[in-house]
Structure formats: structure tokens, C-alpha cells
C-alpha atoms as one frame of an Amber mdcrd trajectory, in Angstrom:
protein
  45.574  13.466 -43.248  46.466  12.147 -46.672  45.344   8.607 -45.621  42.057
  10.025 -44.220  41.433  11.837 -47.514  42.104   8.619 -49.466  39.592   6.569
 -47.415  36.945   9.234 -47.942  37.484   9.515 -51.689  38.277   5.957 -52.841
  36.047   2.945 -52.513  39.034   0.680 -52.632  40.471   2.250 -49.412  37.149
   1.880 -47.723  37.301  -1.844 -48.535  40.759  -2.031 -46.998  39.348  -0.355
 -43.866  36.483  -2.943 -43.712  39.005  -5.756 -43.924  40.738  -4.300 -40.833
  37.315  -4.044 -39.074  36.414  -7.563 -39.991  39.624  -8.886 -38.595  39.224
  -6.991 -35.476  35.638  -8.134 -35.126  36.864 -11.803 -35.580  39.315 -11.459
 -32.785  36.640  -9.911 -30.530  34.471 -12.926 -31.169  37.205 -15.300 -30.199
  38.167 -13.370 -27.111  34.450 -13.032 -25.913  33.695 -16.699 -26.599  36.642
 -17.945 -24.613  35.795 -15.571 -21.696  32.160 -16.813 -21.586  33.177 -20.455
 -21.833  35.852 -19.966 -19.304  33.428 -18.396 -16.929  31.059 -21.324 -17.422
  33.742 -23.914 -16.797  34.784 -22.117 -13.715  31.310 -21.688 -12.224  29.868
 -25.077 -13.225  33.095 -27.092 -12.940  32.811 -28.213 -16.569  35.385 -30.530
 -18.313  37.439 -29.003 -21.182  35.321 -28.775 -24.341  32.178 -29.606 -22.453
  29.195 -27.334 -23.076  26.924 -26.209 -20.347  23.600 -26.833 -22.282  24.786
 -30.466 -23.054  25.009 -31.560 -19.410  23.070 -34.697 -18.599  21.877 -33.241
 -15.101  22.605 -30.295 -13.099  23.619 -30.479  -9.437  21.216 -28.855  -7.047
  23.671 -26.256  -5.811  24.657 -25.244  -9.293  20.993 -24.064  -9.846  21.796
 -20.982  -7.805  24.547 -19.923 -10.125  22.150 -17.969 -12.560  20.793 -16.084
  -9.464  24.292 -15.060  -8.467  24.709 -13.624 -11.953  21.550 -11.693 -11.465
  22.998 -10.295  -8.233  26.056  -9.106 -10.100  23.965  -7.501 -12.877  21.820
  -5.739 -10.219  24.948  -4.400  -8.684  26.124  -3.089 -12.065  22.680  -1.480
 -12.528  23.078   0.385  -9.228  26.414   1.624 -10.286  25.145   2.898 -13.564
  21.800   4.358 -12.345  23.344   7.834 -12.351  23.926   7.712 -16.208  21.406
   9.806 -17.959  22.047   8.384 -21.374  20.695   5.058 -22.497  22.915   2.365
 -24.081  22.619   2.372 -27.828  22.862  -0.805 -29.907  23.773  -1.256 -33.617
  20.361  -1.161 -35.110  19.453   1.988 -33.257  22.917   3.554 -33.973  22.514
   3.143 -37.796  18.771   4.111 -37.782  19.052   7.245 -35.588  22.665   8.300
 -35.147  24.293   7.856 -38.494  26.441   4.863 -37.208  27.816   6.684 -34.170
  28.476   4.365 -31.237  29.806   5.019 -27.855  32.575   2.563 -26.877  31.479
   2.930 -23.368  28.014   1.845 -24.266  29.557  -1.059 -26.124  31.639  -2.193
 -23.119  28.654  -1.972 -20.878  26.293  -3.948 -23.152  29.089  -6.600 -23.836
  29.929  -6.923 -20.144  26.347  -7.468 -19.185  25.901  -9.932 -21.988  28.867
 -11.849 -21.027  27.858 -12.077 -17.323  24.499 -13.133 -18.334  25.666 -15.916
 -20.655  28.605 -16.949 -18.400  26.331 -17.346 -15.358  23.904 -19.586 -17.351
  21.032 -17.261 -18.165  19.181 -18.535 -21.307  20.593 -15.741 -23.608  23.176
 -15.784 -26.458  26.441 -13.887 -26.994  25.650 -12.696 -30.528  24.456  -9.259
 -29.144  27.946  -8.768 -27.581  29.755  -9.973 -30.693  27.991  -7.499 -32.937
  28.117  -4.686 -30.404  31.937  -4.834 -30.082  32.429  -5.274 -33.833  30.212
  -2.352 -34.522  31.817  -0.236 -31.764  35.285  -0.870 -33.103  34.134   0.077
 -36.788  32.403   3.259 -35.436  35.634   4.399 -33.605  37.683   3.778 -36.715
  35.134   5.720 -38.791  35.476   8.608 -36.436  39.204   8.447 -36.751  38.941
   8.768 -40.541  35.921  11.167 -40.389  33.818   9.120 -42.644  30.610  10.543
 -44.121  27.269   9.386 -42.651  26.638   6.919 -45.297  30.124   5.330 -45.121
  29.977   5.256 -41.457  26.853   3.219 -41.551  28.420   0.904 -44.014  31.525
   0.428 -41.773  29.399  -0.335 -38.713  27.613  -2.931 -40.835  31.021  -4.383
 -41.792  31.801  -4.882 -38.008  28.519  -6.718 -37.450  29.156  -8.930 -40.475
  32.579  -9.875 -39.433  31.290 -10.735 -35.951  28.385 -13.049 -37.144  30.724
 -14.567 -39.820  33.265 -15.449 -37.184  30.775 -16.572 -34.690  29.261 -19.126
 -37.059  31.987 -19.789 -39.639  29.543 -18.535 -42.223  30.593 -15.586 -44.494
  27.305 -15.198 -46.354  25.355 -15.282 -43.201  27.512 -12.444 -41.726  27.159
 -10.419 -44.960  23.432 -10.676 -45.192  23.045 -10.087 -41.383  24.682  -6.690
 -42.182  22.605  -6.020 -45.304  19.217  -7.065 -43.795  19.505  -5.949 -40.111
  22.267  -3.381 -39.631  22.559  -1.367 -42.874  18.841  -2.038 -43.780  19.396
  -2.495 -47.535  21.565  -4.080 -50.151  23.383  -1.975 -52.752  26.274  -2.517
 -54.985  28.366  -0.139 -53.112  27.910  -2.043 -49.915  28.744  -5.378 -51.354
  32.537  -5.131 -51.538  33.282  -3.871 -47.926  30.807  -6.040 -46.154  31.907
  -9.222 -47.950  35.566  -8.343 -47.479  34.954  -7.850 -43.735  33.100 -11.240
 -43.504  35.910 -13.002 -45.198  38.614 -11.398 -43.129  36.721 -12.402 -39.897
  36.461 -16.005 -41.190  40.228 -16.124 -41.843  41.103 -14.728 -38.407  38.786
 -17.411 -36.786  40.205 -20.163 -38.887  43.701 -19.305 -37.695  42.541 -20.384
 -34.204  40.738 -23.524 -35.225  37.237 -22.010 -35.131  34.527 -21.656 -37.834
  33.525 -25.336 -38.340  29.890 -26.038 -39.324  27.587 -26.618 -36.317  26.069
 -29.700 -38.000  26.722 -31.664 -41.055  23.970 -33.142 -43.234  25.109 -35.433
 -46.076  21.801 -36.882 -47.193  20.493 -36.205 -50.713  16.854 -35.126 -50.359
  14.369 -34.827 -53.200  12.243 -31.800 -52.795   9.018 -31.883 -54.811   5.554
 -30.221 -54.513   4.202 -32.243 -51.511   7.575 -31.596 -49.655   7.372 -27.894
 -50.425   3.724 -27.671 -49.153   4.765 -29.387 -45.991   7.765 -27.060 -45.523
   5.600 -23.997 -46.224   3.136 -25.204 -43.316   6.086 -25.690 -41.052   7.439
 -22.197 -41.954   4.141 -20.567 -41.079   3.813 -22.442 -37.855   7.409 -21.249
 -36.839   6.436 -17.742 -37.592   3.468 -18.038 -35.370   5.530 -19.540 -32.526
   8.117 -16.838 -32.914   5.353 -14.232 -32.468   4.202 -15.974 -29.302   7.703
 -16.178 -27.938   8.187 -12.306 -28.498   4.791 -11.613 -26.892   5.837 -13.812
 -23.971   9.058 -11.824 -23.423   6.969  -8.622 -23.307   4.502 -10.175 -20.734
   7.351 -11.289 -18.621   8.851  -7.787 -18.586   5.505  -6.433 -17.282   5.266
  -9.155 -14.756   8.667  -8.433 -13.313   7.985  -4.739 -13.374   4.827  -5.269
 -11.319   6.800  -7.021  -8.552   7.266  -4.981  -5.483  10.912  -6.051  -5.365
  13.332  -3.272  -6.320  14.513  -3.207  -9.993  18.050  -4.205  -9.274  16.798
  -7.509  -7.598  14.849  -8.711 -10.613  17.606 -10.455 -12.379  18.407 -12.465
  -9.226  14.804 -13.469  -9.039  14.716 -14.460 -12.725  18.006 -16.361 -12.173
  16.468 -18.400  -9.409  13.543 -19.307 -11.755  15.993 -20.312 -14.598  17.878
 -22.370 -12.219  14.876 -24.190 -11.206  14.018 -24.928 -14.872  17.504 -26.116
 -15.392  17.272 -28.787 -12.628  14.519 -30.242 -14.923  16.681 -29.865 -18.138
  20.143 -28.276 -18.315  19.438 -27.593 -21.983  17.736 -24.410 -21.034  21.069
 -22.846 -19.740  23.131 -20.423 -21.756  22.537 -20.033 -25.502  22.333 -23.822
 -26.327  25.360 -24.498 -28.444  26.018 -27.867 -26.805  22.324 -28.745 -26.938
  22.092 -28.086 -30.644  24.963 -30.259 -31.365  23.621 -33.004 -29.209  20.159
 -32.674 -30.876  21.646 -33.325 -34.249  23.981 -36.013 -33.301  21.335 -38.229
 -31.422  18.177 -39.815 -32.528  15.027 -37.627 -32.251  13.565 -37.053 -28.778
  10.369 -38.782 -27.826   7.533 -36.500 -28.661   6.592 -35.640 -25.148  10.296
 -34.892 -24.175  10.672 -32.751 -27.273   7.629 -30.643 -26.469   8.753 -30.319
 -22.796  12.191 -29.121 -23.844  10.736 -26.498 -26.062   8.445 -25.278 -23.374
  11.293 -25.169 -20.809  13.668 -23.306 -23.171  11.003 -20.783 -24.186  10.188
 -20.065 -20.534  13.787 -19.857 -19.559  14.552 -17.397 -22.362  11.504 -15.279
 -21.571  12.219 -15.160 -17.909  15.935 -14.249 -18.557  15.171 -11.347 -20.803
  12.042 -10.153 -18.947  13.950 -10.182 -15.564  16.817  -7.975 -16.891  19.544
 -10.261 -18.194  21.249  -8.916 -21.199  21.455 -10.953 -24.454  19.378 -11.965
 -27.384  17.343 -14.984 -28.762  19.584 -15.583 -31.873  21.081 -18.912 -31.036
  18.143 -19.901 -28.672  15.781 -19.617 -31.577  18.005 -22.035 -33.473  17.788
 -24.511 -30.698  14.169 -24.191 -30.152  13.592 -24.441 -33.909  15.630 -27.585
 -34.219  13.718 -29.280 -31.389  10.383 -28.167 -32.825  11.561 -29.716 -36.115
  11.676 -32.942 -34.309   8.062 -32.473 -33.199   6.849 -31.828 -36.671   8.996
 -34.858 -37.870   7.172 -37.236 -35.505   3.834 -35.764 -36.413   4.485 -36.169
 -39.984   5.548 -39.794 -39.381   2.161 -40.568 -37.870   0.339 -39.331 -40.946
   2.573 -39.769 -43.888   5.808 -41.604 -43.023   7.398 -41.552 -46.503   6.735
 -37.948 -47.291  10.013 -36.569 -45.754  11.729 -39.338 -43.885  14.779 -37.517
 -42.480  14.526 -35.700 -39.116  17.563 -33.482 -39.883  15.648 -31.809 -42.687
  12.744 -30.931 -40.384  15.287 -29.688 -37.751  16.958 -27.463 -40.311  13.610
 -26.051 -41.614  12.577 -25.478 -37.929  15.719 -23.663 -37.185  15.243 -21.381
 -40.255  11.674 -20.659 -39.822  11.854 -19.767 -36.089  15.157 -17.840 -36.347
  13.833 -15.719 -39.345  10.779 -14.836 -37.067  12.984 -13.912 -34.145  16.026
 -12.258 -35.814  14.096 -10.708 -38.743  16.449 -11.632 -41.703  15.155 -14.347
 -43.946  18.251 -14.580 -46.183  20.483 -14.325 -43.187  18.871 -17.293 -41.550
  18.566 -19.275 -44.914  22.353 -18.808 -45.518  23.018 -19.721 -41.839  21.204
 -23.010 -42.236  22.903 -23.874 -45.437  26.457 -22.758 -44.354  26.302 -24.389
 -40.904  24.918 -27.675 -42.227  27.039 -27.863 -45.393  24.000 -29.005 -47.256
  23.391 -26.775 -50.394  20.835 -29.340 -51.842  18.444 -28.167 -49.148  18.394
 -24.562 -50.491  14.752 -24.825 -51.628  13.689 -26.090 -48.069  15.319 -23.406
 -46.038  14.298 -20.604 -48.311  10.590 -21.695 -48.505  10.588 -21.883 -44.620
  12.316 -18.405 -44.344   9.914 -16.752 -46.711   6.829 -18.240 -45.075   7.932
 -17.295 -41.649   8.805 -13.843 -42.724   5.626 -13.023 -44.554   3.426 -14.283
 -41.704   5.502 -12.162 -39.388   5.333  -8.960 -41.467   1.538  -9.395 -42.206
   0.419 -10.092 -38.654   3.017  -8.736 -36.196   5.363  -6.347 -38.143   8.393
  -6.711 -35.696  11.432  -8.872 -35.335  12.689  -9.384 -31.755  15.045  -6.460
 -32.086  12.459  -4.025 -33.279   9.750  -5.340 -30.930  12.099  -4.514 -27.973
  12.305  -0.953 -29.441   8.617  -0.834 -29.679   8.120  -2.014 -26.004  10.169
   1.083 -24.783   8.255   3.521 -26.948  10.527   3.693 -30.034   9.099   3.806
 -33.524  11.835   2.418 -35.607  11.186  -0.907 -37.395  14.676  -1.399 -39.102
  18.042   0.049 -39.457  17.013   2.367 -42.386  18.492   5.799 -41.711  15.610
   7.894 -40.282  17.900   9.858 -37.799  18.499  12.638 -40.321  14.694  13.240
 -40.499  14.462  13.408 -36.770  17.217  15.984 -36.635  15.421  18.111 -39.300
  13.697  21.111 -37.688  11.395  23.796 -39.163  14.208  26.238 -38.302  16.776
  24.333 -40.439  14.421  24.197 -43.389  13.461  27.880 -43.401  15.302  30.250
 -45.651  17.218  32.922 -44.063  17.921  35.063 -47.121  14.315  36.379 -47.543
  14.018  40.133 -48.369  11.722  42.078 -45.972  10.601  45.729 -45.499   8.624
  47.499 -42.702   4.886  47.884 -43.438   5.091  51.777 -43.550   7.712  52.082
 -46.119   7.009  54.413 -49.082   6.791  53.210 -52.633   9.814  55.258 -53.677
  11.964  53.931 -50.803  10.799  50.377 -51.678  11.862  50.835 -55.294  15.118
  52.223 -54.265  15.910  49.255 -51.936  14.749  46.630 -54.501  15.018  47.874
 -58.030  12.971  46.070 -60.714  14.397  42.588 -61.149  16.497  42.446 -57.901
  14.027  40.176 -56.043  11.151  37.941 -56.804   9.312  38.491 -53.602   9.608
  40.843 -50.575   7.972  40.124 -47.166   6.222  43.032 -45.316   6.642  43.014
 -41.546   4.850  44.769 -38.821   6.526  46.890 -36.109   6.823  43.811 -33.788
   8.435  41.721 -36.538   5.367  39.613 -37.397   4.393  38.680 -40.829   2.031
  41.214 -42.591   1.954  39.748 -46.165
């Protein structure tokens, strides 16, 4: 009881609780990552440290593995169809429920995401990472009976720790929490969120994780012509991100119109994804191996790069539209990197010396597209900088992130997360706390201490009940209790 009181009253104790949450989130990331990679190695017969999306070719029989994963998800859907409640994720929990998360919901979402990614569907694990990190934080907050505001902060700390551990990027994790989970940045949120990110990074580093995805060592001069080019690329990436989100919605509608039962849709989607994987295995899973291969090899020929982008976009839209669970966080990084190669080759045709390094285009493409999909410009800018180890490119990634974000907000208004809410009829556009407004009713706002008298009361009786100065107003009621005046 004393410890609970200290956590509620002292910010330093809340920071200590955030450190514990961050460490637990880091452990969750390591466990889930190993489970997903282990499942992929078992199903696809991969060598140790070999990544699914980096395969040179896919055997024909392996193309049916995503469909098998769809069958498993369909069976789970049949088992869960009696549940009346809908699974709640972090953004919805912080926006509508004051940070309250069900661990059962978290386990269901995480399990479905793990199966989807492990069987090769074109989705990422970041949703599972943040869901478990936020779920653990919510349960600890319940244990210490945190106030609504502190509970929301702690759930943000869980998400920050998960993203920080997943990418080895503490600032990315922190700003993911600020922009996407908590919904705002304040001084009071800085210490616990950053502490959680650092704790998660330390836990990940103990097990040899947290290295940058790519490393860019070139010194690049960014002047006005380069900034204008990067601005155009950022705007183009924002537009492509909008098209991708629209395509996911169209795929959902297309699968809903199929006469096949709903539980069979993931299997049908898995067959389609497997067919695309026969053309290019890069469409499988989130794309970690494909991103590393993209940066370590010379740029693809223009036609090949365009075809890889189209295949990955289709695979991601089919996976999500058919009912696989996951997100487009890492898929957007891969698609953006390959699109960066496309813009590099187009620029080479027009102005070869303007920006002669393909890695810069790829980093800008990653930032621009991921900003449109994820919805956090500073989150994705810091991710590009921290995962590449190239702070001199700060101007480039910030320009791309801002341009993409502005186009998205002016023309579309949703990130992928909030677009999914919109498709199912929800009105929230961010994690800002609007739940207390929804719970506010007329009955709760009305005063119950109002003085009243029946309409036929005499003046003497009225003066006896309410002497001069005892009340500012008295309500007269009819016999049936309705208002008279």
C-alpha cells in the first residue's frame, strides 16, 4: 500500500515503474522475434540467420504455407466468434479507455500477428511488440491504481520500449509513444518515456540485438536544389502511402463480397500471397532481410524495382484485406527504400550529379512513405537517422517526413492506424484522450442539489422553507414532477 501511494504521488517513482515496463517490453520483443523467426525457419526450412524475405527463390510447395497460416487464423476466428467484445489496441485504449487494456485481448492480437508473420503473410510484428508492451504496462498500472493520465503515460512507455528494442533506436521509441500512443509531448511525459526506451535498449543489447539496420557513412552536401528534390520525393511518398491505404480498404471490401465464409478468407488471401512470392520472395513477411539486401547490393534495374514495389504493395494489401493480423510499419520501410531506388534512377536520367548516392534516396523514401503509413513524422525521421547511423542526413529525412505528413493531413487526414478505425465506423483520429467525453452524459452533468417546491405551495409556506438568502433559485414542479418554471 505504501509503495502504491509513492508511485501515485511522486514522479520519480513513476519513472522507476516506467523503467520496469521498458525492460519487460524489451524482453517481450526478444521473445516474440525469436518465436516468429523460429516458426519461419521451421516452415520454410531456412538456414540459421537466413531471413525469409531475402530468399533468392521460393520452392513451389512452400507457396502454400501462407494459406496454411490462413487456415489456422480461420480456425481461431471460429473459436473466438462467441466473444461479444472486440479486441482493443493501444491507440484505441489510450483514446477511449484511459489506457485500460485487456491482457486477453493482447494475447489474442499478439498470437494472430505471430501466426500471420511466421507463416509468411506480408505483415510486420510491430503491432504485436507494442500490444504486449502496452498490455504489461496497463496491468502494472492497474496494480498500482494509477490515475487516468498516469495510466496513459505508462502504456505509452510500454510501446516506446517495444519499438526502441525492435529497432535499436531509443529516440524512435520515445517519439512513437509521444506522437502515436500518448498523442502529445509534455515535460511530464519525457522522463518516464525516455527511461522506458533506454531500459528496453539495454535489455536488447544484453542479448546482442539493437544494431542499426543499415549504415551510411557518406558525407552528403544538402543545398537548396537537393532540398527541393527531397521535398518532391516526400510529397510523392505521401501520395503513394494514401494509395496503399485506399488499396487495403478496397481489398477488405473485395474479400467481404466473396461468397466464401469469413473464416476462409485468410486462406484465400494466403494462396494469393504465396503466388506472388513465387515471383519474388521479397513479398513474404515484414521484409527485414529484403531491406538489408536492398541496401547492401547495387540498385535494382528500374523495371525490377517497380515490379518489386507493385508485388509488395499487393501482397500487403491482400494480407490485411483477407484477415491476416499485423501492420505496415516495416513493410512501408521496405517499399519506401525500393521506391527510393526508382527515384534515384529517374534523377540519374535527368541530373546525374544532383544527388549521386542511391542510399540517400532510399533513406528519404523510407522516411516519406513510413511517415504517411505510420503517422509520426518525427518518429520516422529519428528511425531513419538512428537505424542508418547517419546524422548528417538530418535535413533530408526531416524534409521528407514533413512533406509527406503535410500532404497526408491536407488531403486524407488519416494514418494507417486511424484509417482502419475509420473503416469500421470509429471517429478517433489519434490517441488524444476523448474517452472521458464519451462517458460524459447529461445525467452526470446535471446538478442534484437544486431546490424545488410544488406549484400549489402558498407564499407563507415558501418563505418558511426558503428564508431570504437561503437559495438563489427554486424550481417549481407540477404534480407529475415536470418542470413548471
